[in-house]
TORTI-631184 format. One record per residue (C-alpha): z, y, x; residue in one letter. Coordinates in Angstrom, 3 decimals, padded with zeros to 6 digits. Layout:
N
<r><pz>Z</pz><py>Y</py><px>X</px><resn>A</resn></r>
...
//
This chain:
227
<r><pz>155.713</pz><py>089.915</py><px>008.692</px><resn>M</resn></r>
<r><pz>155.602</pz><py>088.066</py><px>004.869</px><resn>S</resn></r>
<r><pz>156.642</pz><py>090.279</py><px>002.537</px><resn>A</resn></r>
<r><pz>159.598</pz><py>091.269</py><px>001.801</px><resn>F</resn></r>
<r><pz>161.109</pz><py>089.381</py><px>-001.387</px><resn>K</resn></r>
<r><pz>164.750</pz><py>090.810</py><px>-003.401</px><resn>D</resn></r>
<r><pz>166.915</pz><py>088.622</py><px>-004.339</px><resn>E</resn></r>
<r><pz>169.387</pz><py>090.535</py><px>-005.750</px><resn>T</resn></r>
<r><pz>171.015</pz><py>088.726</py><px>-009.126</px><resn>G</resn></r>
<r><pz>169.564</pz><py>085.421</py><px>-008.095</px><resn>K</resn></r>
<r><pz>171.596</pz><py>081.987</py><px>-007.580</px><resn>R</resn></r>
<r><pz>171.045</pz><py>079.281</py><px>-005.491</px><resn>Y</resn></r>
<r><pz>173.561</pz><py>076.135</py><px>-005.671</px><resn>G</resn></r>
<r><pz>177.405</pz><py>078.647</py><px>-005.656</px><resn>R</resn></r>
<r><pz>176.440</pz><py>081.850</py><px>-004.438</px><resn>L</resn></r>
<r><pz>175.248</pz><py>084.416</py><px>-006.664</px><resn>L</resn></r>
<r><pz>173.310</pz><py>087.390</py><px>-005.011</px><resn>V</resn></r>
<r><pz>174.878</pz><py>090.798</py><px>-004.849</px><resn>I</resn></r>
<r><pz>173.188</pz><py>093.280</py><px>-002.613</px><resn>R</resn></r>
<r><pz>170.795</pz><py>093.060</py><px>000.474</px><resn>R</resn></r>
<r><pz>172.386</pz><py>093.892</py><px>003.603</px><resn>E</resn></r>
<r><pz>170.636</pz><py>094.697</py><px>007.170</px><resn>S</resn></r>
<r><pz>167.854</pz><py>092.782</py><px>008.565</px><resn>S</resn></r>
<r><pz>169.261</pz><py>089.752</py><px>011.184</px><resn>S</resn></r>
<r><pz>168.458</pz><py>090.164</py><px>014.928</px><resn>A</resn></r>
<r><pz>165.111</pz><py>088.534</py><px>014.298</px><resn>N</resn></r>
<r><pz>163.738</pz><py>090.641</py><px>011.311</px><resn>G</resn></r>
<r><pz>164.836</pz><py>088.408</py><px>008.615</px><resn>R</resn></r>
<r><pz>166.915</pz><py>090.173</py><px>005.671</px><resn>A</resn></r>
<r><pz>170.183</pz><py>088.702</py><px>004.973</px><resn>S</resn></r>
<r><pz>172.051</pz><py>089.134</py><px>001.565</px><resn>F</resn></r>
<r><pz>175.719</pz><py>089.440</py><px>000.222</px><resn>L</resn></r>
<r><pz>176.517</pz><py>087.001</py><px>-001.623</px><resn>C</resn></r>
<r><pz>179.995</pz><py>086.020</py><px>-003.518</px><resn>R</resn></r>
<r><pz>180.821</pz><py>082.493</py><px>-004.053</px><resn>C</resn></r>
<r><pz>182.133</pz><py>080.374</py><px>-007.216</px><resn>D</resn></r>
<r><pz>185.521</pz><py>080.081</py><px>-005.490</px><resn>C</resn></r>
<r><pz>185.649</pz><py>083.953</py><px>-004.905</px><resn>G</resn></r>
<r><pz>185.010</pz><py>084.837</py><px>-001.913</px><resn>N</resn></r>
<r><pz>182.073</pz><py>086.448</py><px>-000.180</px><resn>T</resn></r>
<r><pz>179.398</pz><py>085.495</py><px>002.849</px><resn>C</resn></r>
<r><pz>175.968</pz><py>087.230</py><px>004.179</px><resn>T</resn></r>
<r><pz>173.370</pz><py>084.644</py><px>004.209</px><resn>V</resn></r>
<r><pz>169.887</pz><py>084.793</py><px>005.126</px><resn>V</resn></r>
<r><pz>167.326</pz><py>084.661</py><px>002.527</px><resn>G</resn></r>
<r><pz>165.090</pz><py>081.622</py><px>003.578</px><resn>K</resn></r>
<r><pz>168.385</pz><py>080.239</py><px>003.968</px><resn>C</resn></r>
<r><pz>169.213</pz><py>080.375</py><px>000.412</px><resn>L</resn></r>
<r><pz>165.487</pz><py>080.042</py><px>-000.663</px><resn>R</resn></r>
<r><pz>165.149</pz><py>076.925</py><px>001.008</px><resn>Q</resn></r>
<r><pz>168.475</pz><py>075.236</py><px>-000.318</px><resn>G</resn></r>
<r><pz>170.567</pz><py>075.582</py><px>003.460</px><resn>H</resn></r>
<r><pz>173.551</pz><py>077.559</py><px>002.316</px><resn>T</resn></r>
<r><pz>175.103</pz><py>076.963</py><px>-001.091</px><resn>R</resn></r>
<r><pz>178.285</pz><py>078.025</py><px>-001.029</px><resn>S</resn></r>
<r><pz>180.418</pz><py>080.435</py><px>001.685</px><resn>C</resn></r>
<r><pz>181.374</pz><py>076.665</py><px>002.670</px><resn>G</resn></r>
<r><pz>183.851</pz><py>075.097</py><px>000.393</px><resn>C</resn></r>
<r><pz>181.505</pz><py>073.107</py><px>-000.513</px><resn>L</resn></r>
<r><pz>181.537</pz><py>071.281</py><px>002.559</px><resn>S</resn></r>
<r><pz>184.928</pz><py>069.307</py><px>002.515</px><resn>P</resn></r>
<r><pz>184.259</pz><py>068.234</py><px>-001.232</px><resn>E</resn></r>
<r><pz>181.419</pz><py>066.748</py><px>-000.174</px><resn>L</resn></r>
<r><pz>183.307</pz><py>065.642</py><px>002.899</px><resn>L</resn></r>
<r><pz>185.809</pz><py>063.476</py><px>000.019</px><resn>V</resn></r>
<r><pz>182.636</pz><py>061.974</py><px>-001.693</px><resn>K</resn></r>
<r><pz>181.700</pz><py>060.220</py><px>001.551</px><resn>R</resn></r>
<r><pz>184.390</pz><py>059.302</py><px>002.360</px><resn>S</resn></r>
<r><pz>185.896</pz><py>057.670</py><px>-000.416</px><resn>T</resn></r>
<r><pz>185.679</pz><py>054.507</py><px>-002.309</px><resn>T</resn></r>
<r><pz>184.254</pz><py>055.436</py><px>-005.796</px><resn>H</resn></r>
<r><pz>185.099</pz><py>053.318</py><px>-008.650</px><resn>G</resn></r>
<r><pz>188.805</pz><py>054.199</py><px>-009.184</px><resn>F</resn></r>
<r><pz>189.633</pz><py>052.755</py><px>-012.433</px><resn>A</resn></r>
<r><pz>191.758</pz><py>054.447</py><px>-015.135</px><resn>P</resn></r>
<r><pz>192.485</pz><py>050.962</py><px>-016.713</px><resn>T</resn></r>
<r><pz>192.806</pz><py>047.169</py><px>-015.006</px><resn>G</resn></r>
<r><pz>194.173</pz><py>047.309</py><px>-011.229</px><resn>N</resn></r>
<r><pz>193.884</pz><py>051.563</py><px>-010.833</px><resn>P</resn></r>
<r><pz>194.174</pz><py>052.138</py><px>-007.069</px><resn>E</resn></r>
<r><pz>197.730</pz><py>053.158</py><px>-005.146</px><resn>R</resn></r>
<r><pz>197.044</pz><py>057.180</py><px>-005.876</px><resn>L</resn></r>
<r><pz>195.965</pz><py>056.923</py><px>-009.738</px><resn>Y</resn></r>
<r><pz>199.651</pz><py>055.291</py><px>-009.942</px><resn>R</resn></r>
<r><pz>201.277</pz><py>058.161</py><px>-007.865</px><resn>V</resn></r>
<r><pz>199.534</pz><py>060.869</py><px>-010.199</px><resn>W</resn></r>
<r><pz>200.077</pz><py>058.333</py><px>-013.458</px><resn>L</resn></r>
<r><pz>204.279</pz><py>058.363</py><px>-011.962</px><resn>N</resn></r>
<r><pz>204.256</pz><py>061.813</py><px>-011.417</px><resn>M</resn></r>
<r><pz>203.109</pz><py>063.030</py><px>-014.422</px><resn>K</resn></r>
<r><pz>205.392</pz><py>060.503</py><px>-016.637</px><resn>D</resn></r>
<r><pz>208.565</pz><py>062.071</py><px>-014.703</px><resn>R</resn></r>
<r><pz>208.233</pz><py>065.357</py><px>-015.194</px><resn>T</resn></r>
<r><pz>207.173</pz><py>064.978</py><px>-019.369</px><resn>S</resn></r>
<r><pz>208.724</pz><py>061.614</py><px>-020.342</px><resn>N</resn></r>
<r><pz>211.663</pz><py>062.710</py><px>-021.471</px><resn>K</resn></r>
<r><pz>212.182</pz><py>058.393</py><px>-021.287</px><resn>N</resn></r>
<r><pz>211.924</pz><py>058.284</py><px>-018.256</px><resn>N</resn></r>
<r><pz>214.636</pz><py>057.324</py><px>-016.346</px><resn>N</resn></r>
<r><pz>213.626</pz><py>059.404</py><px>-013.361</px><resn>K</resn></r>
<r><pz>213.451</pz><py>062.409</py><px>-015.940</px><resn>Y</resn></r>
<r><pz>216.953</pz><py>063.867</py><px>-015.750</px><resn>H</resn></r>
<r><pz>215.950</pz><py>064.934</py><px>-011.979</px><resn>D</resn></r>
<r><pz>212.281</pz><py>066.452</py><px>-012.026</px><resn>Y</resn></r>
<r><pz>211.274</pz><py>067.256</py><px>-015.420</px><resn>G</resn></r>
<r><pz>214.805</pz><py>067.710</py><px>-016.689</px><resn>G</resn></r>
<r><pz>215.826</pz><py>071.037</py><px>-014.445</px><resn>R</resn></r>
<r><pz>212.321</pz><py>072.548</py><px>-015.413</px><resn>G</resn></r>
<r><pz>209.473</pz><py>071.205</py><px>-012.549</px><resn>I</resn></r>
<r><pz>206.648</pz><py>070.399</py><px>-014.318</px><resn>T</resn></r>
<r><pz>203.226</pz><py>069.572</py><px>-012.792</px><resn>V</resn></r>
<r><pz>200.306</pz><py>072.262</py><px>-011.878</px><resn>C</resn></r>
<r><pz>197.754</pz><py>072.344</py><px>-014.801</px><resn>E</resn></r>
<r><pz>194.878</pz><py>071.705</py><px>-012.202</px><resn>G</resn></r>
<r><pz>196.056</pz><py>068.553</py><px>-011.465</px><resn>W</resn></r>
<r><pz>197.531</pz><py>067.759</py><px>-014.910</px><resn>A</resn></r>
<r><pz>194.904</pz><py>067.769</py><px>-016.595</px><resn>D</resn></r>
<r><pz>192.151</pz><py>066.181</py><px>-013.849</px><resn>S</resn></r>
<r><pz>193.639</pz><py>063.176</py><px>-011.861</px><resn>Y</resn></r>
<r><pz>190.233</pz><py>064.059</py><px>-009.885</px><resn>V</resn></r>
<r><pz>191.442</pz><py>067.430</py><px>-008.491</px><resn>A</resn></r>
<r><pz>194.565</pz><py>065.873</py><px>-008.110</px><resn>F</resn></r>
<r><pz>192.791</pz><py>062.479</py><px>-006.173</px><resn>R</resn></r>
<r><pz>190.582</pz><py>065.496</py><px>-003.503</px><resn>N</resn></r>
<r><pz>193.108</pz><py>067.288</py><px>-002.893</px><resn>W</resn></r>
<r><pz>195.245</pz><py>064.066</py><px>-001.975</px><resn>S</resn></r>
<r><pz>192.563</pz><py>062.858</py><px>000.452</px><resn>L</resn></r>
<r><pz>192.114</pz><py>066.752</py><px>001.712</px><resn>L</resn></r>
<r><pz>195.680</pz><py>066.850</py><px>002.770</px><resn>H</resn></r>
<r><pz>196.718</pz><py>063.846</py><px>004.427</px><resn>G</resn></r>
<r><pz>196.727</pz><py>060.973</py><px>002.386</px><resn>Y</resn></r>
<r><pz>196.066</pz><py>057.890</py><px>003.524</px><resn>D</resn></r>
<r><pz>195.605</pz><py>054.833</py><px>001.033</px><resn>N</resn></r>
<r><pz>195.624</pz><py>052.196</py><px>004.388</px><resn>K</resn></r>
<r><pz>199.497</pz><py>053.648</py><px>005.728</px><resn>A</resn></r>
<r><pz>202.571</pz><py>051.324</py><px>004.527</px><resn>K</resn></r>
<r><pz>204.652</pz><py>051.433</py><px>002.252</px><resn>R</resn></r>
<r><pz>207.121</pz><py>054.704</py><px>002.413</px><resn>G</resn></r>
<r><pz>205.235</pz><py>056.045</py><px>004.997</px><resn>K</resn></r>
<r><pz>202.417</pz><py>058.331</py><px>002.887</px><resn>C</resn></r>
<r><pz>205.106</pz><py>060.217</py><px>-000.291</px><resn>T</resn></r>
<r><pz>204.222</pz><py>063.324</py><px>-002.017</px><resn>I</resn></r>
<r><pz>206.733</pz><py>065.635</py><px>-000.694</px><resn>D</resn></r>
<r><pz>207.622</pz><py>068.653</py><px>-002.826</px><resn>R</resn></r>
<r><pz>208.959</pz><py>071.216</py><px>000.143</px><resn>I</resn></r>
<r><pz>210.649</pz><py>073.263</py><px>-002.419</px><resn>D</resn></r>
<r><pz>213.204</pz><py>070.595</py><px>-004.442</px><resn>N</resn></r>
<r><pz>213.207</pz><py>073.304</py><px>-006.875</px><resn>N</resn></r>
<r><pz>209.652</pz><py>073.752</py><px>-007.322</px><resn>G</resn></r>
<r><pz>206.487</pz><py>072.040</py><px>-009.128</px><resn>N</resn></r>
<r><pz>203.860</pz><py>069.899</py><px>-008.309</px><resn>Y</resn></r>
<r><pz>201.068</pz><py>071.886</py><px>-007.062</px><resn>C</resn></r>
<r><pz>198.875</pz><py>072.132</py><px>-003.584</px><resn>P</resn></r>
<r><pz>201.177</pz><py>075.190</py><px>-002.612</px><resn>E</resn></r>
<r><pz>204.365</pz><py>073.084</py><px>-002.979</px><resn>N</resn></r>
<r><pz>203.169</pz><py>069.746</py><px>-002.232</px><resn>C</resn></r>
<r><pz>202.371</pz><py>067.517</py><px>001.295</px><resn>R</resn></r>
<r><pz>201.698</pz><py>063.965</py><px>002.281</px><resn>W</resn></r>
<r><pz>204.782</pz><py>062.379</py><px>004.700</px><resn>V</resn></r>
<r><pz>207.522</pz><py>059.705</py><px>005.032</px><resn>S</resn></r>
<r><pz>209.655</pz><py>058.360</py><px>002.910</px><resn>Q</resn></r>
<r><pz>211.982</pz><py>059.398</py><px>005.729</px><resn>V</resn></r>
<r><pz>211.073</pz><py>062.691</py><px>006.046</px><resn>V</resn></r>
<r><pz>211.102</pz><py>063.113</py><px>001.878</px><resn>Q</resn></r>
<r><pz>214.653</pz><py>062.025</py><px>002.174</px><resn>C</resn></r>
<r><pz>215.376</pz><py>064.777</py><px>004.574</px><resn>N</resn></r>
<r><pz>213.587</pz><py>067.429</py><px>002.015</px><resn>N</resn></r>
<r><pz>216.163</pz><py>065.507</py><px>-000.638</px><resn>S</resn></r>
<r><pz>218.756</pz><py>068.372</py><px>-003.102</px><resn>R</resn></r>
<r><pz>221.407</pz><py>065.886</py><px>-001.912</px><resn>E</resn></r>
<r><pz>221.253</pz><py>067.208</py><px>001.848</px><resn>N</resn></r>
<r><pz>222.138</pz><py>070.613</py><px>000.756</px><resn>R</resn></r>
<r><pz>225.615</pz><py>071.244</py><px>002.731</px><resn>I</resn></r>
<r><pz>228.442</pz><py>072.831</py><px>001.299</px><resn>I</resn></r>
<r><pz>230.982</pz><py>073.832</py><px>003.237</px><resn>K</resn></r>
<r><pz>234.694</pz><py>074.246</py><px>002.181</px><resn>H</resn></r>
<r><pz>237.824</pz><py>074.628</py><px>003.494</px><resn>N</resn></r>
<r><pz>236.410</pz><py>074.691</py><px>006.997</px><resn>G</resn></r>
<r><pz>234.392</pz><py>071.600</py><px>006.724</px><resn>I</resn></r>
<r><pz>230.689</pz><py>071.311</py><px>005.949</px><resn>E</resn></r>
<r><pz>229.108</pz><py>068.305</py><px>004.347</px><resn>L</resn></r>
<r><pz>225.993</pz><py>067.197</py><px>002.069</px><resn>S</resn></r>
<r><pz>226.402</pz><py>066.816</py><px>-001.440</px><resn>V</resn></r>
<r><pz>225.954</pz><py>063.238</py><px>-001.083</px><resn>A</resn></r>
<r><pz>228.829</pz><py>062.749</py><px>001.194</px><resn>Q</resn></r>
<r><pz>231.081</pz><py>065.239</py><px>-001.319</px><resn>W</resn></r>
<r><pz>230.342</pz><py>063.135</py><px>-004.399</px><resn>A</resn></r>
<r><pz>231.233</pz><py>059.674</py><px>-002.008</px><resn>R</resn></r>
<r><pz>234.194</pz><py>061.442</py><px>-000.591</px><resn>K</resn></r>
<r><pz>236.030</pz><py>062.294</py><px>-004.415</px><resn>L</resn></r>
<r><pz>234.342</pz><py>059.830</py><px>-006.335</px><resn>G</resn></r>
<r><pz>231.875</pz><py>062.027</py><px>-008.415</px><resn>I</resn></r>
<r><pz>228.002</pz><py>062.494</py><px>-008.748</px><resn>S</resn></r>
<r><pz>226.093</pz><py>064.358</py><px>-007.158</px><resn>P</resn></r>
<r><pz>224.221</pz><py>064.548</py><px>-010.519</px><resn>Q</resn></r>
<r><pz>227.314</pz><py>066.665</py><px>-011.494</px><resn>V</resn></r>
<r><pz>227.647</pz><py>068.703</py><px>-008.969</px><resn>I</resn></r>
<r><pz>223.986</pz><py>069.506</py><px>-008.824</px><resn>Y</resn></r>
<r><pz>224.934</pz><py>070.173</py><px>-012.341</px><resn>S</resn></r>
<r><pz>227.302</pz><py>072.395</py><px>-011.928</px><resn>R</resn></r>
<r><pz>225.732</pz><py>074.781</py><px>-009.260</px><resn>I</resn></r>
<r><pz>222.875</pz><py>075.157</py><px>-012.044</px><resn>H</resn></r>
<r><pz>224.928</pz><py>076.526</py><px>-014.493</px><resn>I</resn></r>
<r><pz>225.814</pz><py>079.152</py><px>-012.866</px><resn>G</resn></r>
<r><pz>229.064</pz><py>077.632</py><px>-010.863</px><resn>W</resn></r>
<r><pz>230.286</pz><py>078.411</py><px>-007.188</px><resn>S</resn></r>
<r><pz>230.110</pz><py>075.388</py><px>-004.786</px><resn>E</resn></r>
<r><pz>233.528</pz><py>075.353</py><px>-004.490</px><resn>T</resn></r>
<r><pz>233.997</pz><py>075.037</py><px>-007.988</px><resn>R</resn></r>
<r><pz>231.203</pz><py>072.600</py><px>-008.641</px><resn>A</resn></r>
<r><pz>233.222</pz><py>069.746</py><px>-006.225</px><resn>I</resn></r>
<r><pz>236.445</pz><py>070.879</py><px>-006.964</px><resn>M</resn></r>
<r><pz>236.731</pz><py>070.750</py><px>-010.198</px><resn>E</resn></r>
<r><pz>238.022</pz><py>067.056</py><px>-011.578</px><resn>P</resn></r>
<r><pz>235.342</pz><py>064.704</py><px>-013.570</px><resn>F</resn></r>
<r><pz>236.846</pz><py>061.818</py><px>-015.829</px><resn>H</resn></r>
<r><pz>239.424</pz><py>061.446</py><px>-013.134</px><resn>K</resn></r>
<r><pz>241.549</pz><py>063.901</py><px>-010.546</px><resn>R</resn></r>
<r><pz>240.174</pz><py>064.708</py><px>-007.046</px><resn>V</resn></r>
<r><pz>241.691</pz><py>063.629</py><px>-004.067</px><resn>D</resn></r>
<r><pz>242.352</pz><py>066.391</py><px>-002.710</px><resn>H</resn></r>
<r><pz>243.920</pz><py>064.531</py><px>000.102</px><resn>N</resn></r>
<r><pz>240.897</pz><py>062.771</py><px>000.713</px><resn>A</resn></r>
<r><pz>239.416</pz><py>066.299</py><px>001.947</px><resn>I</resn></r>
<r><pz>242.059</pz><py>066.866</py><px>004.186</px><resn>K</resn></r>
<r><pz>242.075</pz><py>064.037</py><px>006.310</px><resn>N</resn></r>
<r><pz>238.416</pz><py>063.713</py><px>005.916</px><resn>Y</resn></r>
//
């Protein structure tokens, strides 16, 4: 039997050895390790020394991304489609001159620090969570699950344009006098902008006041009764 080697305090890849655990069934010493990602795992000493185990398992998805993606995406010249998505996402949340800023940055929506500072981080997350570079236009778009939330891993997904439209703020239902309509439907019926209704609600108006308060021209209440 080979002499026992204490690995406590040593680092192997992403793993830092904390202490020795009980030996495995075949008598091999195993060690409790803390991974750089924060997880802990128990690894046989031989696997550490021979480089067979370098993380708690978090490294495998990253290696998969590297193997399955095309390298050489260019931030200049002819950037890949996903890079343009990343740029547009940041621009509409931070650039007041962007024509969609009032719907995003103007409402306090931001891009999380990890994504804002690193296209690679956003790209890796996307490739592991449903992004398909070969999808037809409108079949793979980034969507915020909570439409009032920020762009971050916990609040984003890749879905079709149809699903994203169904998650639109304009699909919020407002009930008034027994009539239930989406914000978009109220806006069309009353001749006002959906943004006006949402702005009013955002500053604390009730839903009823938000749709019934006149804007430039008087709201046609008869139109509601005859709807």
